[in-house]
C-alpha positions in Angstrom: -52.8 -1.4 26.8 -49.8 -1.2 24.6 -47.4 1.6 25.4 -46.3 3.4 22.3 -45.0 6.4 23.6 -41.5 5.1 24.1 -41.5 4.6 20.2 -42.0 8.3 19.5 -39.2 10.6 18.3 -35.8 10.1 16.4 -34.0 6.8 16.7 -30.8 6.9 14.7 -29.6 3.6 13.1 -26.7 2.7 14.6 -23.2 2.3 12.7 -20.8 -0.9 13.0 -17.9 0.5 15.0 -14.8 -0.9 14.0 -11.0 -1.2 15.4 -8.3 -0.5 13.5 -7.7 -4.3 12.3 -11.6 -4.3 11.0 -12.8 -6.2 13.9 -15.9 -4.8 15.5 -14.7 -2.9 18.8 -16.9 -3.4 22.1 -15.0 -0.1 23.5 -16.0 1.9 20.4 -19.7 0.5 20.5 -20.1 1.8 24.0 -18.5 5.1 23.3 -20.6 5.8 20.3 -23.8 4.5 22.1 -22.9 7.3 25.0 -22.2 10.1 22.2 -25.7 9.5 20.7 -27.5 9.3 24.0 -25.7 12.9 24.8 -27.3 14.4 21.8 -30.7 13.8 23.2 -31.9 11.3 20.7 -35.1 9.2 21.8 -33.9 5.4 21.1 -31.4 3.5 18.9 -31.9 1.0 16.0 -29.3 -1.6 16.4 -28.2 -4.2 13.8 -29.5 -2.7 10.8 -28.7 -1.6 7.2 -26.6 1.2 8.5 -24.9 -1.2 10.9 -23.8 -3.4 8.2 -25.6 -6.5 9.7 -25.5 -8.6 6.6 -21.6 -8.6 6.8 -21.5 -9.4 10.5 -21.6 -13.1 12.0 -24.1 -13.9 14.6 -21.5 -13.6 17.2 -20.6 -10.3 16.1 -24.1 -9.0 16.2 -24.6 -10.4 19.7 -21.5 -8.4 20.6 -22.6 -5.1 19.4 -26.3 -5.2 20.9 -24.5 -6.3 24.4 -22.5 -3.4 24.5 -25.3 -0.8 23.3 -27.5 -2.3 26.0 -24.6 -2.1 28.6 -24.9 1.6 28.1 -28.4 2.3 26.9 -30.6 0.1 28.8 -33.2 2.2 30.7 -31.8 5.3 29.2 -33.4 5.3 25.7 -35.7 2.7 23.8 -33.6 0.1 21.8 -35.0 -1.6 19.0 -32.7 -4.5 17.6 -32.9 -5.7 14.0 -32.4 -9.5 14.3 -33.0 -10.8 10.9 -30.7 -13.1 9.1 -31.1 -15.1 6.0 -32.2 -18.3 7.8 -34.7 -18.5 10.4 -32.4 -20.4 13.0 -30.0 -17.5 13.3 -32.8 -15.1 13.2 -34.5 -16.8 16.1 -31.2 -17.1 18.1 -30.6 -13.1 17.9 -34.3 -12.7 18.8 -34.1 -14.5 22.0 -30.6 -13.0 22.6 -32.0 -9.6 22.4 -35.0 -10.3 24.6 -32.6 -11.6 27.2 -30.8 -8.2 27.3 -34.0 -6.4 27.6 -34.4 -4.5 24.3 -37.9 -2.9 23.8 -38.6 -4.3 20.2 -37.0 -6.7 17.7 -37.5 -5.8 14.0 -36.9 -7.8 11.0 -36.5 -7.4 7.1 -38.1 -10.4 5.0 -35.7 -13.0 3.6 -33.8 -11.7 0.8 -32.4 -13.8 -2.3 -35.2 -16.5 -2.5 -38.4 -14.5 -2.7 -40.9 -16.3 -0.6 -44.6 -15.9 -0.8 -46.5 -13.8 1.7 -47.7 -16.9 3.6 -43.6 -17.8 3.9 -42.6 -14.5 5.0 -45.4 -14.2 7.6 -44.1 -17.6 8.9 -40.6 -16.4 9.0 -41.6 -13.4 10.9 -43.8 -15.2 13.2 -41.3 -17.7 14.1 -38.7 -15.0 14.9 -41.3 -13.5 17.1 -42.1 -16.6 18.8 -38.3 -16.8 20.0 -38.8 -13.8 21.7 -42.5 -13.9 23.1 -42.2 -11.1 25.6 -41.0 -8.5 23.1 -42.6 -6.2 20.7 -41.9 -6.9 17.0 -41.4 -4.3 14.2 -41.6 -5.2 10.5 -38.8 -3.7 8.5 -40.2 -2.7 5.0 -37.2 -1.9 2.6 -38.5 -3.5 -0.7 -35.6 -1.6 -2.9 -33.0 -3.8 -1.1 -34.8 -6.9 0.3 -36.6 -7.3 -3.0 -40.0 -7.9 -1.2 -42.5 -5.3 -0.4 -45.0 -5.3 2.6 -48.7 -5.4 1.4 -51.7 -4.4 3.4 -52.7 -8.0 3.2 -49.5 -9.3 4.7 -49.4 -6.7 7.5 -53.1 -7.7 8.4 -52.0 -11.2 8.7 -49.0 -10.2 10.9 -51.2 -8.0 13.0 -53.0 -11.1 14.4 -49.6 -11.7 16.2 -50.2 -9.5 19.2 -46.3 -8.9 19.6 -46.5 -7.1 16.2 -46.9 -3.4 16.9 -45.8 -1.7 13.6 -43.7 -1.1 10.7 -40.2 0.7 10.1 -41.2 2.0 6.6 -38.1 2.7 4.3 -40.1 2.4 1.0 -40.0 5.8 -0.7 -43.9 6.4 -1.3 -45.3 8.4 1.8 -48.6 6.6 0.8 -47.3 3.7 2.4 -47.2 5.3 5.9 -50.6 6.1 5.5 -51.8 2.7 4.2 -49.9 0.7 7.4 -51.3 3.3 10.0 -54.9 2.9 8.4 -54.4 -1.0 9.1 -53.5 0.0 12.9 -49.9 -0.3 12.9 -47.7 2.4 14.4 -45.1 3.3 11.5 -41.7 4.8 11.6 -40.5 6.9 8.8 -37.2 5.2 7.0 -36.2 7.8 4.1 -34.3 10.5 6.0 -35.2 12.9 2.9 -38.8 12.8 4.0 -38.9 12.7 7.6 -41.3 15.7 7.7 -43.5 14.4 5.0 -43.7 11.1 6.9 -44.6 12.7 10.3 -47.3 14.5 8.3 -48.6 11.1 6.8 -49.1 9.9 10.3 -45.5 8.5 11.6 -44.9 8.2 15.1 -41.2 9.1 14.5 -38.3 8.3 12.5 -35.4 5.6 12.3 -32.9 6.9 9.8 -29.4 6.0 8.6 -28.2 9.6 8.4 -29.6 10.7 11.9 -26.5 9.8 13.8 -24.4 12.2 11.7 -26.7 15.3 12.5 -29.1 14.3 15.3 -29.8 17.7 16.4 -31.1 18.7 13.1 -33.5 15.8 12.9 -34.6 16.2 16.5 -35.5 19.9 15.8 -37.6 19.0 12.7 -39.6 16.5 15.0 -40.0 19.3 17.5 -41.0 21.9 15.1 -43.6 19.4 13.7 -45.0 18.9 16.9 -45.3 22.7 17.5 -47.1 22.9 14.2 -44.2 25.0 12.8 -44.1 23.3 9.2 -42.4 26.1 7.5 -39.5 26.1 9.8 -39.2 22.5 10.0 -39.4 22.5 6.1 -36.0 24.5 6.0 -34.2 22.1 8.3 -35.4 19.1 6.0 -34.3 21.0 3.0 -30.9 21.3 4.7 -30.8 17.9 5.5 -31.5 16.6 2.1 -28.7 18.7 0.5 -26.2 17.1 3.5 -27.4 13.6 2.3 -26.8 14.4 -1.4 -23.2 15.5 -0.4 -22.6 12.4 1.6 -23.8 10.3 -1.2 -21.6 12.2 -3.9 -18.3 10.4 -3.1 -16.7 7.3 -4.4 -16.8 5.6 -1.0 -20.0 4.3 0.5 -22.1 6.7 2.3 -21.4 5.3 5.7 -17.6 5.5 5.3 -18.4 9.1 4.6 -20.5 9.7 7.5 -18.1 8.1 9.9 -15.2 10.4 8.6 -17.4 13.3 8.7 -18.3 12.3 12.4 -14.8 12.2 13.3 -14.4 15.8 12.1 -17.3 16.8 14.1 -15.6 15.4 17.3 -17.6 12.3 17.8 -15.7 9.0 18.6 -13.6 7.0 16.1 -15.4 4.2 14.8 -13.5 3.2 12.2 -14.6 2.8 8.3 -16.8 0.1 6.6 -16.5 -3.6 6.1 -15.6 -5.1 2.7 -17.5 -5.3 0.0 -18.5 -1.7 1.1 -16.2 0.8 -0.4 -14.0 2.7 1.8 -13.0 6.5 1.1 -10.6 7.1 -1.7 -8.3 10.2 -1.5 -10.5 12.4 -3.6 -13.3 11.8 -1.0 -11.5 14.0 1.5 -12.8 17.3 0.0 -16.3 15.9 0.0 -16.1 14.9 3.7 -15.0 18.2 4.6 -17.7 20.0 2.4 -20.2 17.7 4.1 -18.7 18.4 7.7 -18.9 22.3 7.0 -22.6 21.8 5.9 -23.7 20.2 9.0 -21.8 22.7 11.2 -23.5 25.7 9.3 -27.0 24.2 9.7 -26.3 23.6 13.2 -25.4 27.4 13.6 -28.2 28.4 11.7 -31.0 26.3 13.1 -30.0 25.1 16.5 
C-alpha cells in the first residue's frame, strides 16, 4: 500500500539561493532549508518554477538538491522537480535525486516543441524509469508549459505504478476533481485558490508564495481540516491581497519575495537570475508594503 500521508500539507516551492556574484550558494541553500523547516512546513518542492530551474545547469540543479537534502532528509518530505527540455538530462537528474533519497520526483512536459500525448507519456516514463524506486508526480502547468494534462494521458500514466499524482497548477479547480476521480493524489498549485483546491479534494498544496508566508498557508490547511471554512477564507483572502501586491512591482515576483523575506528576518538568498527582472528603485515601496501586509496578517491570524 502506497504511503500518501507524507504528501499531505503545505509544501513551499524552494527558491533559488544566489551568492552576491550570482552563482548558486550551497551555504544559502542550507540556511534557507533550515529556515523553512523551522516554520513547520510539511515538505519542500525543489527545482521547480519558483526555483528558476530553467535557468540552471544540470550541475547547478544537483548542487541545490544535494544541499537541501543535507539539511532536510528525514525531517520533511522532499519532492524534486527533475524535468529538463531533453530526456537525457532529465533522467540524469532523476537518478541523482533517487540516490539522495528524495520522496518523489516530478516533471513538467517538454516545452517549446509540443509533443503528442504518447510522446509526453514516453518522456515521463523514461524519466521515471531512471528512478525506479521513487514516486513520480506529474506537474501540470499548461499556462507556462503550453501542454495541458488530459484525463486520457493521466490514465495512461497511472499504468506506471510509480506515478502517484499531479501537482496541478492550472487555474480550473475542476481539474483537481478530474485528476482525483482518476485515482491520483493532487496537489493544489495556484496559491490564490488553496482553500478551493482543498475543498475539491487536493491532498495539500505546493506554492510559489508559500515560503514568503508559510504560517498563513499552514493555518488555512489546519482550519480546513477542522471544518472552519469561514475562518480559513479570511486568511485566503489576505494571502490573495498579498500576492497581488507582490505582483505589482516592475521586478519579477520572486525578486520581490526575496526582498520581502529579508525584511521579515529570513536568511539572505540573493535576487533572481537574468532574464528575470531584478527590483528597480521604485519597487522598494512595494516591498515594504508587502512585508507590512504579511506582518499584519500574521498578527491578526496566527
